[in-house]
PyMOL Python script that loads the backbone (N, CA, C, O; Angstrom):
from pymol import cmd

cmd.read_pdbstr("""\
ATOM      1  N   MET A   1     -18.376 -21.262 -26.571  1.00  0.00           N
ATOM      2  CA  MET A   1     -19.573 -21.862 -26.004  1.00  0.00           C
ATOM      3  C   MET A   1     -19.358 -22.134 -24.520  1.00  0.00           C
ATOM      4  O   MET A   1     -18.276 -22.555 -24.110  1.00  0.00           O
ATOM      5  N   ASN A   2     -20.387 -21.894 -23.724  1.00  0.00           N
ATOM      6  CA  ASN A   2     -20.297 -22.082 -22.275  1.00  0.00           C
ATOM      7  C   ASN A   2     -20.593 -23.520 -21.902  1.00  0.00           C
ATOM      8  O   ASN A   2     -21.433 -24.178 -22.516  1.00  0.00           O
ATOM      9  N   SER A   3     -19.896 -23.993 -20.894  1.00  0.00           N
ATOM     10  CA  SER A   3     -20.147 -25.337 -20.399  1.00  0.00           C
ATOM     11  C   SER A   3     -21.397 -25.323 -19.527  1.00  0.00           C
ATOM     12  O   SER A   3     -21.844 -24.269 -19.077  1.00  0.00           O
ATOM     13  N   SER A   4     -21.938 -26.479 -19.303  1.00  0.00           N
ATOM     14  CA  SER A   4     -23.095 -26.616 -18.442  1.00  0.00           C
ATOM     15  C   SER A   4     -22.796 -26.111 -17.027  1.00  0.00           C
ATOM     16  O   SER A   4     -23.645 -25.483 -16.394  1.00  0.00           O
ATOM     17  N   ASP A   5     -21.595 -26.388 -16.543  1.00  0.00           N
ATOM     18  CA  ASP A   5     -21.189 -25.929 -15.220  1.00  0.00           C
ATOM     19  C   ASP A   5     -21.120 -24.400 -15.160  1.00  0.00           C
ATOM     20  O   ASP A   5     -21.526 -23.799 -14.166  1.00  0.00           O
ATOM     21  N   ASP A   6     -20.606 -23.774 -16.221  1.00  0.00           N
ATOM     22  CA  ASP A   6     -20.532 -22.320 -16.275  1.00  0.00           C
ATOM     23  C   ASP A   6     -21.921 -21.694 -16.233  1.00  0.00           C
ATOM     24  O   ASP A   6     -22.150 -20.709 -15.531  1.00  0.00           O
ATOM     25  N   LEU A   7     -22.835 -22.273 -16.988  1.00  0.00           N
ATOM     26  CA  LEU A   7     -24.208 -21.758 -17.028  1.00  0.00           C
ATOM     27  C   LEU A   7     -24.889 -21.927 -15.679  1.00  0.00           C
ATOM     28  O   LEU A   7     -25.600 -21.037 -15.214  1.00  0.00           O
ATOM     29  N   GLU A   8     -24.665 -23.070 -15.060  1.00  0.00           N
ATOM     30  CA  GLU A   8     -25.266 -23.335 -13.747  1.00  0.00           C
ATOM     31  C   GLU A   8     -24.730 -22.354 -12.704  1.00  0.00           C
ATOM     32  O   GLU A   8     -25.491 -21.813 -11.901  1.00  0.00           O
ATOM     33  N   SER A   9     -23.435 -22.134 -12.723  1.00  0.00           N
ATOM     34  CA  SER A   9     -22.803 -21.212 -11.792  1.00  0.00           C
ATOM     35  C   SER A   9     -23.324 -19.787 -12.012  1.00  0.00           C
ATOM     36  O   SER A   9     -23.626 -19.078 -11.051  1.00  0.00           O
ATOM     37  N   PHE A  10     -23.428 -19.376 -13.264  1.00  0.00           N
ATOM     38  CA  PHE A  10     -23.935 -18.053 -13.601  1.00  0.00           C
ATOM     39  C   PHE A  10     -25.356 -17.879 -13.102  1.00  0.00           C
ATOM     40  O   PHE A  10     -25.678 -16.850 -12.506  1.00  0.00           O
ATOM     41  N   SER A  11     -26.214 -18.867 -13.333  1.00  0.00           N
ATOM     42  CA  SER A  11     -27.611 -18.740 -12.916  1.00  0.00           C
ATOM     43  C   SER A  11     -27.731 -18.708 -11.394  1.00  0.00           C
ATOM     44  O   SER A  11     -28.589 -18.002 -10.862  1.00  0.00           O
ATOM     45  N   GLU A  12     -26.892 -19.456 -10.688  1.00  0.00           N
ATOM     46  CA  GLU A  12     -26.895 -19.427  -9.227  1.00  0.00           C
ATOM     47  C   GLU A  12     -26.472 -18.058  -8.702  1.00  0.00           C
ATOM     48  O   GLU A  12     -27.023 -17.569  -7.717  1.00  0.00           O
ATOM     49  N   GLU A  13     -25.492 -17.443  -9.363  1.00  0.00           N
ATOM     50  CA  GLU A  13     -25.052 -16.100  -8.974  1.00  0.00           C
ATOM     51  C   GLU A  13     -26.187 -15.086  -9.139  1.00  0.00           C
ATOM     52  O   GLU A  13     -26.373 -14.212  -8.293  1.00  0.00           O
ATOM     53  N   ILE A  14     -26.934 -15.207 -10.220  1.00  0.00           N
ATOM     54  CA  ILE A  14     -28.076 -14.312 -10.458  1.00  0.00           C
ATOM     55  C   ILE A  14     -29.118 -14.507  -9.362  1.00  0.00           C
ATOM     56  O   ILE A  14     -29.620 -13.526  -8.812  1.00  0.00           O
ATOM     57  N   LEU A  15     -29.449 -15.739  -9.040  1.00  0.00           N
ATOM     58  CA  LEU A  15     -30.439 -16.010  -7.993  1.00  0.00           C
ATOM     59  C   LEU A  15     -29.967 -15.450  -6.643  1.00  0.00           C
ATOM     60  O   LEU A  15     -30.764 -14.893  -5.888  1.00  0.00           O
ATOM     61  N   ASP A  16     -28.680 -15.599  -6.348  1.00  0.00           N
ATOM     62  CA  ASP A  16     -28.131 -15.059  -5.108  1.00  0.00           C
ATOM     63  C   ASP A  16     -28.228 -13.542  -5.072  1.00  0.00           C
ATOM     64  O   ASP A  16     -28.578 -12.969  -4.040  1.00  0.00           O
ATOM     65  N   THR A  17     -27.926 -12.894  -6.171  1.00  0.00           N
ATOM     66  CA  THR A  17     -28.002 -11.443  -6.265  1.00  0.00           C
ATOM     67  C   THR A  17     -29.425 -10.949  -6.072  1.00  0.00           C
ATOM     68  O   THR A  17     -29.661  -9.988  -5.339  1.00  0.00           O
ATOM     69  N   VAL A  18     -30.365 -11.599  -6.723  1.00  0.00           N
ATOM     70  CA  VAL A  18     -31.773 -11.231  -6.607  1.00  0.00           C
ATOM     71  C   VAL A  18     -32.226 -11.355  -5.145  1.00  0.00           C
ATOM     72  O   VAL A  18     -32.862 -10.449  -4.607  1.00  0.00           O
ATOM     73  N   SER A  19     -31.897 -12.471  -4.518  1.00  0.00           N
ATOM     74  CA  SER A  19     -32.308 -12.688  -3.124  1.00  0.00           C
ATOM     75  C   SER A  19     -31.734 -11.630  -2.202  1.00  0.00           C
ATOM     76  O   SER A  19     -32.434 -11.095  -1.342  1.00  0.00           O
ATOM     77  N   LYS A  20     -30.445 -11.327  -2.385  1.00  0.00           N
ATOM     78  CA  LYS A  20     -29.784 -10.313  -1.567  1.00  0.00           C
ATOM     79  C   LYS A  20     -30.461  -8.947  -1.745  1.00  0.00           C
ATOM     80  O   LYS A  20     -30.648  -8.208  -0.779  1.00  0.00           O
ATOM     81  N   ASN A  21     -30.820  -8.627  -2.976  1.00  0.00           N
ATOM     82  CA  ASN A  21     -31.434  -7.331  -3.238  1.00  0.00           C
ATOM     83  C   ASN A  21     -32.871  -7.246  -2.747  1.00  0.00           C
ATOM     84  O   ASN A  21     -33.291  -6.192  -2.271  1.00  0.00           O
ATOM     85  N   VAL A  22     -33.621  -8.311  -2.847  1.00  0.00           N
ATOM     86  CA  VAL A  22     -34.980  -8.313  -2.286  1.00  0.00           C
ATOM     87  C   VAL A  22     -34.888  -8.058  -0.770  1.00  0.00           C
ATOM     88  O   VAL A  22     -35.626  -7.234  -0.229  1.00  0.00           O
ATOM     89  N   LEU A  23     -33.989  -8.761  -0.105  1.00  0.00           N
ATOM     90  CA  LEU A  23     -33.789  -8.570   1.325  1.00  0.00           C
ATOM     91  C   LEU A  23     -33.442  -7.115   1.645  1.00  0.00           C
ATOM     92  O   LEU A  23     -34.018  -6.521   2.557  1.00  0.00           O
ATOM     93  N   LYS A  24     -32.504  -6.549   0.898  1.00  0.00           N
ATOM     94  CA  LYS A  24     -32.079  -5.168   1.121  1.00  0.00           C
ATOM     95  C   LYS A  24     -33.237  -4.194   0.969  1.00  0.00           C
ATOM     96  O   LYS A  24     -33.477  -3.368   1.849  1.00  0.00           O
ATOM     97  N   TYR A  25     -33.957  -4.289  -0.145  1.00  0.00           N
ATOM     98  CA  TYR A  25     -35.040  -3.341  -0.398  1.00  0.00           C
ATOM     99  C   TYR A  25     -36.209  -3.542   0.572  1.00  0.00           C
ATOM    100  O   TYR A  25     -36.871  -2.576   0.952  1.00  0.00           O
ATOM    101  N   ARG A  26     -36.460  -4.776   0.969  1.00  0.00           N
ATOM    102  CA  ARG A  26     -37.518  -5.027   1.954  1.00  0.00           C
ATOM    103  C   ARG A  26     -37.175  -4.346   3.273  1.00  0.00           C
ATOM    104  O   ARG A  26     -38.012  -3.680   3.881  1.00  0.00           O
ATOM    105  N   LYS A  27     -35.922  -4.525   3.707  1.00  0.00           N
ATOM    106  CA  LYS A  27     -35.495  -3.894   4.954  1.00  0.00           C
ATOM    107  C   LYS A  27     -35.489  -2.377   4.833  1.00  0.00           C
ATOM    108  O   LYS A  27     -35.854  -1.683   5.782  1.00  0.00           O
ATOM    109  N   ASP A  28     -35.076  -1.847   3.670  1.00  0.00           N
ATOM    110  CA  ASP A  28     -35.080  -0.403   3.449  1.00  0.00           C
ATOM    111  C   ASP A  28     -36.498   0.171   3.615  1.00  0.00           C
ATOM    112  O   ASP A  28     -36.656   1.297   4.087  1.00  0.00           O
ATOM    113  N   LYS A  29     -37.499  -0.577   3.241  1.00  0.00           N
ATOM    114  CA  LYS A  29     -38.895  -0.141   3.348  1.00  0.00           C
ATOM    115  C   LYS A  29     -39.477  -0.424   4.732  1.00  0.00           C
ATOM    116  O   LYS A  29     -40.597  -0.010   5.031  1.00  0.00           O
ATOM    117  N   GLY A  30     -38.719  -1.126   5.576  1.00  0.00           N
ATOM    118  CA  GLY A  30     -39.174  -1.394   6.926  1.00  0.00           C
ATOM    119  C   GLY A  30     -40.235  -2.471   7.050  1.00  0.00           C
ATOM    120  O   GLY A  30     -40.999  -2.489   8.015  1.00  0.00           O
ATOM    121  N   LEU A  31     -40.286  -3.375   6.069  1.00  0.00           N
ATOM    122  CA  LEU A  31     -41.263  -4.456   6.112  1.00  0.00           C
ATOM    123  C   LEU A  31     -40.633  -5.739   6.655  1.00  0.00           C
ATOM    124  O   LEU A  31     -39.461  -6.021   6.409  1.00  0.00           O
ATOM    125  N   THR A  32     -41.419  -6.500   7.387  1.00  0.00           N
ATOM    126  CA  THR A  32     -40.977  -7.822   7.810  1.00  0.00           C
ATOM    127  C   THR A  32     -41.203  -8.798   6.675  1.00  0.00           C
ATOM    128  O   THR A  32     -41.904  -8.489   5.712  1.00  0.00           O
ATOM    129  N   GLN A  33     -40.609  -9.978   6.787  1.00  0.00           N
ATOM    130  CA  GLN A  33     -40.843 -11.022   5.790  1.00  0.00           C
ATOM    131  C   GLN A  33     -42.326 -11.342   5.729  1.00  0.00           C
ATOM    132  O   GLN A  33     -42.883 -11.496   4.642  1.00  0.00           O
ATOM    133  N   MET A  34     -42.967 -11.445   6.876  1.00  0.00           N
ATOM    134  CA  MET A  34     -44.398 -11.774   6.910  1.00  0.00           C
ATOM    135  C   MET A  34     -45.230 -10.692   6.233  1.00  0.00           C
ATOM    136  O   MET A  34     -46.137 -11.005   5.461  1.00  0.00           O
ATOM    137  N   GLN A  35     -44.939  -9.441   6.506  1.00  0.00           N
ATOM    138  CA  GLN A  35     -45.696  -8.342   5.881  1.00  0.00           C
ATOM    139  C   GLN A  35     -45.581  -8.397   4.357  1.00  0.00           C
ATOM    140  O   GLN A  35     -46.581  -8.288   3.648  1.00  0.00           O
ATOM    141  N   LEU A  36     -44.354  -8.566   3.862  1.00  0.00           N
ATOM    142  CA  LEU A  36     -44.163  -8.605   2.409  1.00  0.00           C
ATOM    143  C   LEU A  36     -44.838  -9.836   1.827  1.00  0.00           C
ATOM    144  O   LEU A  36     -45.495  -9.753   0.789  1.00  0.00           O
ATOM    145  N   ALA A  37     -44.682 -10.965   2.480  1.00  0.00           N
ATOM    146  CA  ALA A  37     -45.312 -12.197   1.979  1.00  0.00           C
ATOM    147  C   ALA A  37     -46.824 -12.024   1.852  1.00  0.00           C
ATOM    148  O   ALA A  37     -47.406 -12.398   0.833  1.00  0.00           O
ATOM    149  N   LEU A  38     -47.451 -11.470   2.860  1.00  0.00           N
ATOM    150  CA  LEU A  38     -48.904 -11.262   2.824  1.00  0.00           C
ATOM    151  C   LEU A  38     -49.287 -10.276   1.725  1.00  0.00           C
ATOM    152  O   LEU A  38     -50.301 -10.452   1.049  1.00  0.00           O
ATOM    153  N   GLU A  39     -48.469  -9.235   1.550  1.00  0.00           N
ATOM    154  CA  GLU A  39     -48.746  -8.226   0.517  1.00  0.00           C
ATOM    155  C   GLU A  39     -48.727  -8.825  -0.891  1.00  0.00           C
ATOM    156  O   GLU A  39     -49.480  -8.387  -1.761  1.00  0.00           O
ATOM    157  N   ILE A  40     -47.863  -9.832  -1.119  1.00  0.00           N
ATOM    158  CA  ILE A  40     -47.790 -10.418  -2.466  1.00  0.00           C
ATOM    159  C   ILE A  40     -48.672 -11.642  -2.602  1.00  0.00           C
ATOM    160  O   ILE A  40     -48.628 -12.324  -3.626  1.00  0.00           O
ATOM    161  N   GLY A  41     -49.479 -11.933  -1.583  1.00  0.00           N
ATOM    162  CA  GLY A  41     -50.461 -12.997  -1.704  1.00  0.00           C
ATOM    163  C   GLY A  41     -50.048 -14.345  -1.172  1.00  0.00           C
ATOM    164  O   GLY A  41     -50.725 -15.341  -1.424  1.00  0.00           O
ATOM    165  N   MET A  42     -48.948 -14.400  -0.438  1.00  0.00           N
ATOM    166  CA  MET A  42     -48.548 -15.657   0.189  1.00  0.00           C
ATOM    167  C   MET A  42     -49.273 -15.773   1.528  1.00  0.00           C
ATOM    168  O   MET A  42     -49.666 -14.766   2.117  1.00  0.00           O
ATOM    169  N   SER A  43     -49.447 -16.991   1.999  1.00  0.00           N
ATOM    170  CA  SER A  43     -50.167 -17.189   3.252  1.00  0.00           C
ATOM    171  C   SER A  43     -49.275 -17.055   4.481  1.00  0.00           C
ATOM    172  O   SER A  43     -49.773 -16.954   5.602  1.00  0.00           O
ATOM    173  N   GLY A  44     -47.960 -17.054   4.274  1.00  0.00           N
ATOM    174  CA  GLY A  44     -47.029 -16.914   5.390  1.00  0.00           C
ATOM    175  C   GLY A  44     -45.668 -16.472   4.874  1.00  0.00           C
ATOM    176  O   GLY A  44     -45.443 -16.370   3.668  1.00  0.00           O
ATOM    177  N   GLY A  45     -44.774 -16.214   5.809  1.00  0.00           N
ATOM    178  CA  GLY A  45     -43.471 -15.681   5.433  1.00  0.00           C
ATOM    179  C   GLY A  45     -42.377 -16.702   5.242  1.00  0.00           C
ATOM    180  O   GLY A  45     -41.258 -16.338   4.883  1.00  0.00           O
ATOM    181  N   ALA A  46     -42.670 -17.993   5.475  1.00  0.00           N
ATOM    182  CA  ALA A  46     -41.607 -19.008   5.437  1.00  0.00           C
ATOM    183  C   ALA A  46     -40.941 -19.110   4.076  1.00  0.00           C
ATOM    184  O   ALA A  46     -39.713 -19.101   3.994  1.00  0.00           O
ATOM    185  N   TYR A  47     -41.720 -19.207   3.005  1.00  0.00           N
ATOM    186  CA  TYR A  47     -41.115 -19.347   1.678  1.00  0.00           C
ATOM    187  C   TYR A  47     -40.272 -18.124   1.348  1.00  0.00           C
ATOM    188  O   TYR A  47     -39.145 -18.237   0.865  1.00  0.00           O
ATOM    189  N   LEU A  48     -40.835 -16.963   1.615  1.00  0.00           N
ATOM    190  CA  LEU A  48     -40.099 -15.727   1.316  1.00  0.00           C
ATOM    191  C   LEU A  48     -38.795 -15.691   2.104  1.00  0.00           C
ATOM    192  O   LEU A  48     -37.761 -15.299   1.564  1.00  0.00           O
ATOM    193  N   GLY A  49     -38.829 -16.087   3.352  1.00  0.00           N
ATOM    194  CA  GLY A  49     -37.620 -16.133   4.155  1.00  0.00           C
ATOM    195  C   GLY A  49     -36.575 -17.076   3.592  1.00  0.00           C
ATOM    196  O   GLY A  49     -35.391 -16.743   3.544  1.00  0.00           O
ATOM    197  N   ARG A  50     -37.011 -18.252   3.167  1.00  0.00           N
ATOM    198  CA  ARG A  50     -36.073 -19.213   2.567  1.00  0.00           C
ATOM    199  C   ARG A  50     -35.508 -18.680   1.269  1.00  0.00           C
ATOM    200  O   ARG A  50     -34.330 -18.883   0.976  1.00  0.00           O
ATOM    201  N   ALA A  51     -36.331 -18.001   0.485  1.00  0.00           N
ATOM    202  CA  ALA A  51     -35.872 -17.452  -0.802  1.00  0.00           C
ATOM    203  C   ALA A  51     -34.866 -16.323  -0.588  1.00  0.00           C
ATOM    204  O   ALA A  51     -33.920 -16.177  -1.362  1.00  0.00           O
ATOM    205  N   GLU A  52     -35.069 -15.524   0.462  1.00  0.00           N
ATOM    206  CA  GLU A  52     -34.127 -14.434   0.725  1.00  0.00           C
ATOM    207  C   GLU A  52     -32.736 -14.954   1.094  1.00  0.00           C
ATOM    208  O   GLU A  52     -31.735 -14.321   0.759  1.00  0.00           O
ATOM    209  N   ILE A  53     -32.662 -16.076   1.764  1.00  0.00           N
ATOM    210  CA  ILE A  53     -31.332 -16.613   2.142  1.00  0.00           C
ATOM    211  C   ILE A  53     -30.932 -17.802   1.278  1.00  0.00           C
ATOM    212  O   ILE A  53     -29.884 -18.410   1.498  1.00  0.00           O
ATOM    213  N   ARG A  54     -31.768 -18.136   0.290  1.00  0.00           N
ATOM    214  CA  ARG A  54     -31.497 -19.229  -0.665  1.00  0.00           C
ATOM    215  C   ARG A  54     -31.364 -20.582   0.039  1.00  0.00           C
ATOM    216  O   ARG A  54     -30.617 -21.453  -0.407  1.00  0.00           O
ATOM    217  N   LYS A  55     -32.091 -20.745   1.135  1.00  0.00           N
ATOM    218  CA  LYS A  55     -32.075 -22.015   1.865  1.00  0.00           C
ATOM    219  C   LYS A  55     -32.694 -23.099   1.003  1.00  0.00           C
ATOM    220  O   LYS A  55     -33.760 -22.912   0.415  1.00  0.00           O
ATOM    221  N   GLU A  56     -32.020 -24.221   0.936  1.00  0.00           N
ATOM    222  CA  GLU A  56     -32.500 -25.382   0.179  1.00  0.00           C
ATOM    223  C   GLU A  56     -32.808 -25.009  -1.280  1.00  0.00           C
ATOM    224  O   GLU A  56     -33.721 -25.563  -1.893  1.00  0.00           O
ATOM    225  N   ASN A  57     -32.037 -24.069  -1.818  1.00  0.00           N
ATOM    226  CA  ASN A  57     -32.149 -23.622  -3.205  1.00  0.00           C
ATOM    227  C   ASN A  57     -33.487 -22.941  -3.531  1.00  0.00           C
ATOM    228  O   ASN A  57     -33.858 -22.859  -4.702  1.00  0.00           O
ATOM    229  N   HIS A  58     -34.211 -22.455  -2.524  1.00  0.00           N
ATOM    230  CA  HIS A  58     -35.430 -21.700  -2.800  1.00  0.00           C
ATOM    231  C   HIS A  58     -35.036 -20.386  -3.463  1.00  0.00           C
ATOM    232  O   HIS A  58     -33.970 -19.835  -3.191  1.00  0.00           O
ATOM    233  N   HIS A  59     -35.903 -19.896  -4.328  1.00  0.00           N
ATOM    234  CA  HIS A  59     -35.644 -18.641  -5.006  1.00  0.00           C
ATOM    235  C   HIS A  59     -36.949 -18.011  -5.457  1.00  0.00           C
ATOM    236  O   HIS A  59     -37.993 -18.663  -5.481  1.00  0.00           O
ATOM    237  N   PHE A  60     -36.881 -16.763  -5.807  1.00  0.00           N
ATOM    238  CA  PHE A  60     -38.040 -16.029  -6.307  1.00  0.00           C
ATOM    239  C   PHE A  60     -38.240 -16.307  -7.780  1.00  0.00           C
ATOM    240  O   PHE A  60     -37.274 -16.471  -8.525  1.00  0.00           O
ATOM    241  N   ASN A  61     -39.502 -16.361  -8.205  1.00  0.00           N
ATOM    242  CA  ASN A  61     -39.775 -16.467  -9.630  1.00  0.00           C
ATOM    243  C   ASN A  61     -40.157 -15.070 -10.154  1.00  0.00           C
ATOM    244  O   ASN A  61     -40.263 -14.115  -9.385  1.00  0.00           O
ATOM    245  N   ILE A  62     -40.355 -14.978 -11.436  1.00  0.00           N
ATOM    246  CA  ILE A  62     -40.641 -13.676 -12.046  1.00  0.00           C
ATOM    247  C   ILE A  62     -41.938 -13.079 -11.503  1.00  0.00           C
ATOM    248  O   ILE A  62     -42.028 -11.869 -11.293  1.00  0.00           O
ATOM    249  N   LYS A  63     -42.921 -13.909 -11.280  1.00  0.00           N
ATOM    250  CA  LYS A  63     -44.197 -13.416 -10.739  1.00  0.00           C
ATOM    251  C   LYS A  63     -43.984 -12.820  -9.337  1.00  0.00           C
ATOM    252  O   LYS A  63     -44.510 -11.751  -9.027  1.00  0.00           O
ATOM    253  N   HIS A  64     -43.214 -13.516  -8.498  1.00  0.00           N
ATOM    254  CA  HIS A  64     -42.887 -12.967  -7.164  1.00  0.00           C
ATOM    255  C   HIS A  64     -42.208 -11.613  -7.325  1.00  0.00           C
ATOM    256  O   HIS A  64     -42.592 -10.639  -6.678  1.00  0.00           O
ATOM    257  N   LEU A  65     -41.199 -11.555  -8.190  1.00  0.00           N
ATOM    258  CA  LEU A  65     -40.430 -10.326  -8.343  1.00  0.00           C
ATOM    259  C   LEU A  65     -41.271  -9.171  -8.866  1.00  0.00           C
ATOM    260  O   LEU A  65     -41.079  -8.027  -8.455  1.00  0.00           O
ATOM    261  N   ALA A  66     -42.190  -9.460  -9.761  1.00  0.00           N
ATOM    262  CA  ALA A  66     -43.069  -8.416 -10.276  1.00  0.00           C
ATOM    263  C   ALA A  66     -43.913  -7.836  -9.153  1.00  0.00           C
ATOM    264  O   ALA A  66     -44.053  -6.617  -9.046  1.00  0.00           O
ATOM    265  N   LYS A  67     -44.471  -8.691  -8.322  1.00  0.00           N
ATOM    266  CA  LYS A  67     -45.289  -8.225  -7.198  1.00  0.00           C
ATOM    267  C   LYS A  67     -44.453  -7.482  -6.174  1.00  0.00           C
ATOM    268  O   LYS A  67     -44.852  -6.424  -5.687  1.00  0.00           O
ATOM    269  N   ILE A  68     -43.299  -8.031  -5.849  1.00  0.00           N
ATOM    270  CA  ILE A  68     -42.416  -7.416  -4.856  1.00  0.00           C
ATOM    271  C   ILE A  68     -41.970  -6.037  -5.331  1.00  0.00           C
ATOM    272  O   ILE A  68     -41.918  -5.097  -4.538  1.00  0.00           O
ATOM    273  N   SER A  69     -41.649  -5.910  -6.612  1.00  0.00           N
ATOM    274  CA  SER A  69     -41.214  -4.611  -7.130  1.00  0.00           C
ATOM    275  C   SER A  69     -42.317  -3.566  -6.983  1.00  0.00           C
ATOM    276  O   SER A  69     -42.032  -2.406  -6.682  1.00  0.00           O
ATOM    277  N   LYS A  70     -43.558  -3.959  -7.190  1.00  0.00           N
ATOM    278  CA  LYS A  70     -44.696  -3.037  -7.025  1.00  0.00           C
ATOM    279  C   LYS A  70     -44.869  -2.643  -5.566  1.00  0.00           C
ATOM    280  O   LYS A  70     -45.008  -1.463  -5.243  1.00  0.00           O
ATOM    281  N   ILE A  71     -44.859  -3.641  -4.685  1.00  0.00           N
ATOM    282  CA  ILE A  71     -45.059  -3.390  -3.257  1.00  0.00           C
ATOM    283  C   ILE A  71     -43.947  -2.500  -2.687  1.00  0.00           C
ATOM    284  O   ILE A  71     -44.212  -1.573  -1.923  1.00  0.00           O
ATOM    285  N   LEU A  72     -42.707  -2.793  -3.068  1.00  0.00           N
ATOM    286  CA  LEU A  72     -41.573  -2.041  -2.534  1.00  0.00           C
ATOM    287  C   LEU A  72     -41.285  -0.760  -3.331  1.00  0.00           C
ATOM    288  O   LEU A  72     -40.421   0.030  -2.950  1.00  0.00           O
ATOM    289  N   ASP A  73     -42.010  -0.560  -4.432  1.00  0.00           N
ATOM    290  CA  ASP A  73     -41.806   0.595  -5.307  1.00  0.00           C
ATOM    291  C   ASP A  73     -40.354   0.693  -5.765  1.00  0.00           C
ATOM    292  O   ASP A  73     -39.703   1.733  -5.656  1.00  0.00           O
ATOM    293  N   VAL A  74     -39.873  -0.454  -6.288  1.00  0.00           N
ATOM    294  CA  VAL A  74     -38.512  -0.573  -6.797  1.00  0.00           C
ATOM    295  C   VAL A  74     -38.592  -1.144  -8.207  1.00  0.00           C
ATOM    296  O   VAL A  74     -39.287  -2.134  -8.437  1.00  0.00           O
ATOM    297  N   ASP A  75     -37.900  -0.539  -9.134  1.00  0.00           N
ATOM    298  CA  ASP A  75     -37.861  -1.082 -10.500  1.00  0.00           C
ATOM    299  C   ASP A  75     -37.332  -2.511 -10.442  1.00  0.00           C
ATOM    300  O   ASP A  75     -36.316  -2.772  -9.798  1.00  0.00           O
ATOM    301  N   ILE A  76     -38.005  -3.418 -11.101  1.00  0.00           N
ATOM    302  CA  ILE A  76     -37.642  -4.838 -11.058  1.00  0.00           C
ATOM    303  C   ILE A  76     -36.173  -5.063 -11.483  1.00  0.00           C
ATOM    304  O   ILE A  76     -35.531  -6.009 -11.029  1.00  0.00           O
ATOM    305  N   CYS A  77     -35.670  -4.209 -12.332  1.00  0.00           N
ATOM    306  CA  CYS A  77     -34.274  -4.328 -12.784  1.00  0.00           C
ATOM    307  C   CYS A  77     -33.291  -4.207 -11.632  1.00  0.00           C
ATOM    308  O   CYS A  77     -32.205  -4.784 -11.681  1.00  0.00           O
ATOM    309  N   GLU A  78     -33.657  -3.466 -10.599  1.00  0.00           N
ATOM    310  CA  GLU A  78     -32.762  -3.263  -9.458  1.00  0.00           C
ATOM    311  C   GLU A  78     -32.436  -4.572  -8.744  1.00  0.00           C
ATOM    312  O   GLU A  78     -31.369  -4.695  -8.142  1.00  0.00           O
ATOM    313  N   PHE A  79     -33.325  -5.536  -8.802  1.00  0.00           N
ATOM    314  CA  PHE A  79     -33.080  -6.820  -8.136  1.00  0.00           C
ATOM    315  C   PHE A  79     -31.931  -7.604  -8.780  1.00  0.00           C
ATOM    316  O   PHE A  79     -31.328  -8.467  -8.142  1.00  0.00           O
ATOM    317  N   PHE A  80     -31.637  -7.303 -10.030  1.00  0.00           N
ATOM    318  CA  PHE A  80     -30.622  -8.047 -10.771  1.00  0.00           C
ATOM    319  C   PHE A  80     -29.234  -7.397 -10.758  1.00  0.00           C
ATOM    320  O   PHE A  80     -28.284  -7.942 -11.319  1.00  0.00           O
ATOM    321  N   LYS A  81     -29.126  -6.242 -10.122  1.00  0.00           N
ATOM    322  CA  LYS A  81     -27.845  -5.507 -10.115  1.00  0.00           C
ATOM    323  C   LYS A  81     -26.950  -5.969  -8.980  1.00  0.00           C
ATOM    324  O   LYS A  81     -27.386  -6.128  -7.839  1.00  0.00           O
ATOM    325  N   SER A  82     -25.678  -6.182  -9.325  1.00  0.00           N
ATOM    326  CA  SER A  82     -24.699  -6.601  -8.313  1.00  0.00           C
ATOM    327  C   SER A  82     -24.250  -5.457  -7.458  1.00  0.00           C
ATOM    328  O   SER A  82     -23.428  -5.643  -6.560  1.00  0.00           O
TER     329      SER A  82
END
""", "prot")
cmd.dss("prot")
cmd.show_as("cartoon", "prot")
cmd.util.cbc("prot")
cmd.orient("prot")
């Protein structure tokens, strides 16, 4: 059985991986944070920027990732790969 600390650490690693991959694929497509944020229905790029660098524990939710995968034309599974 996993400890609470192990589970917390594992989930943080997943969030870090997702953020790193969103950043990578966004840059590969040549989009700015603002462009991607507007494409997925956000009013500005600040939240997306914080989520990409995990500032103050911000992160993407499944709805964000579904939209981002469509906009960037990347299978959503790719965001979870190390």
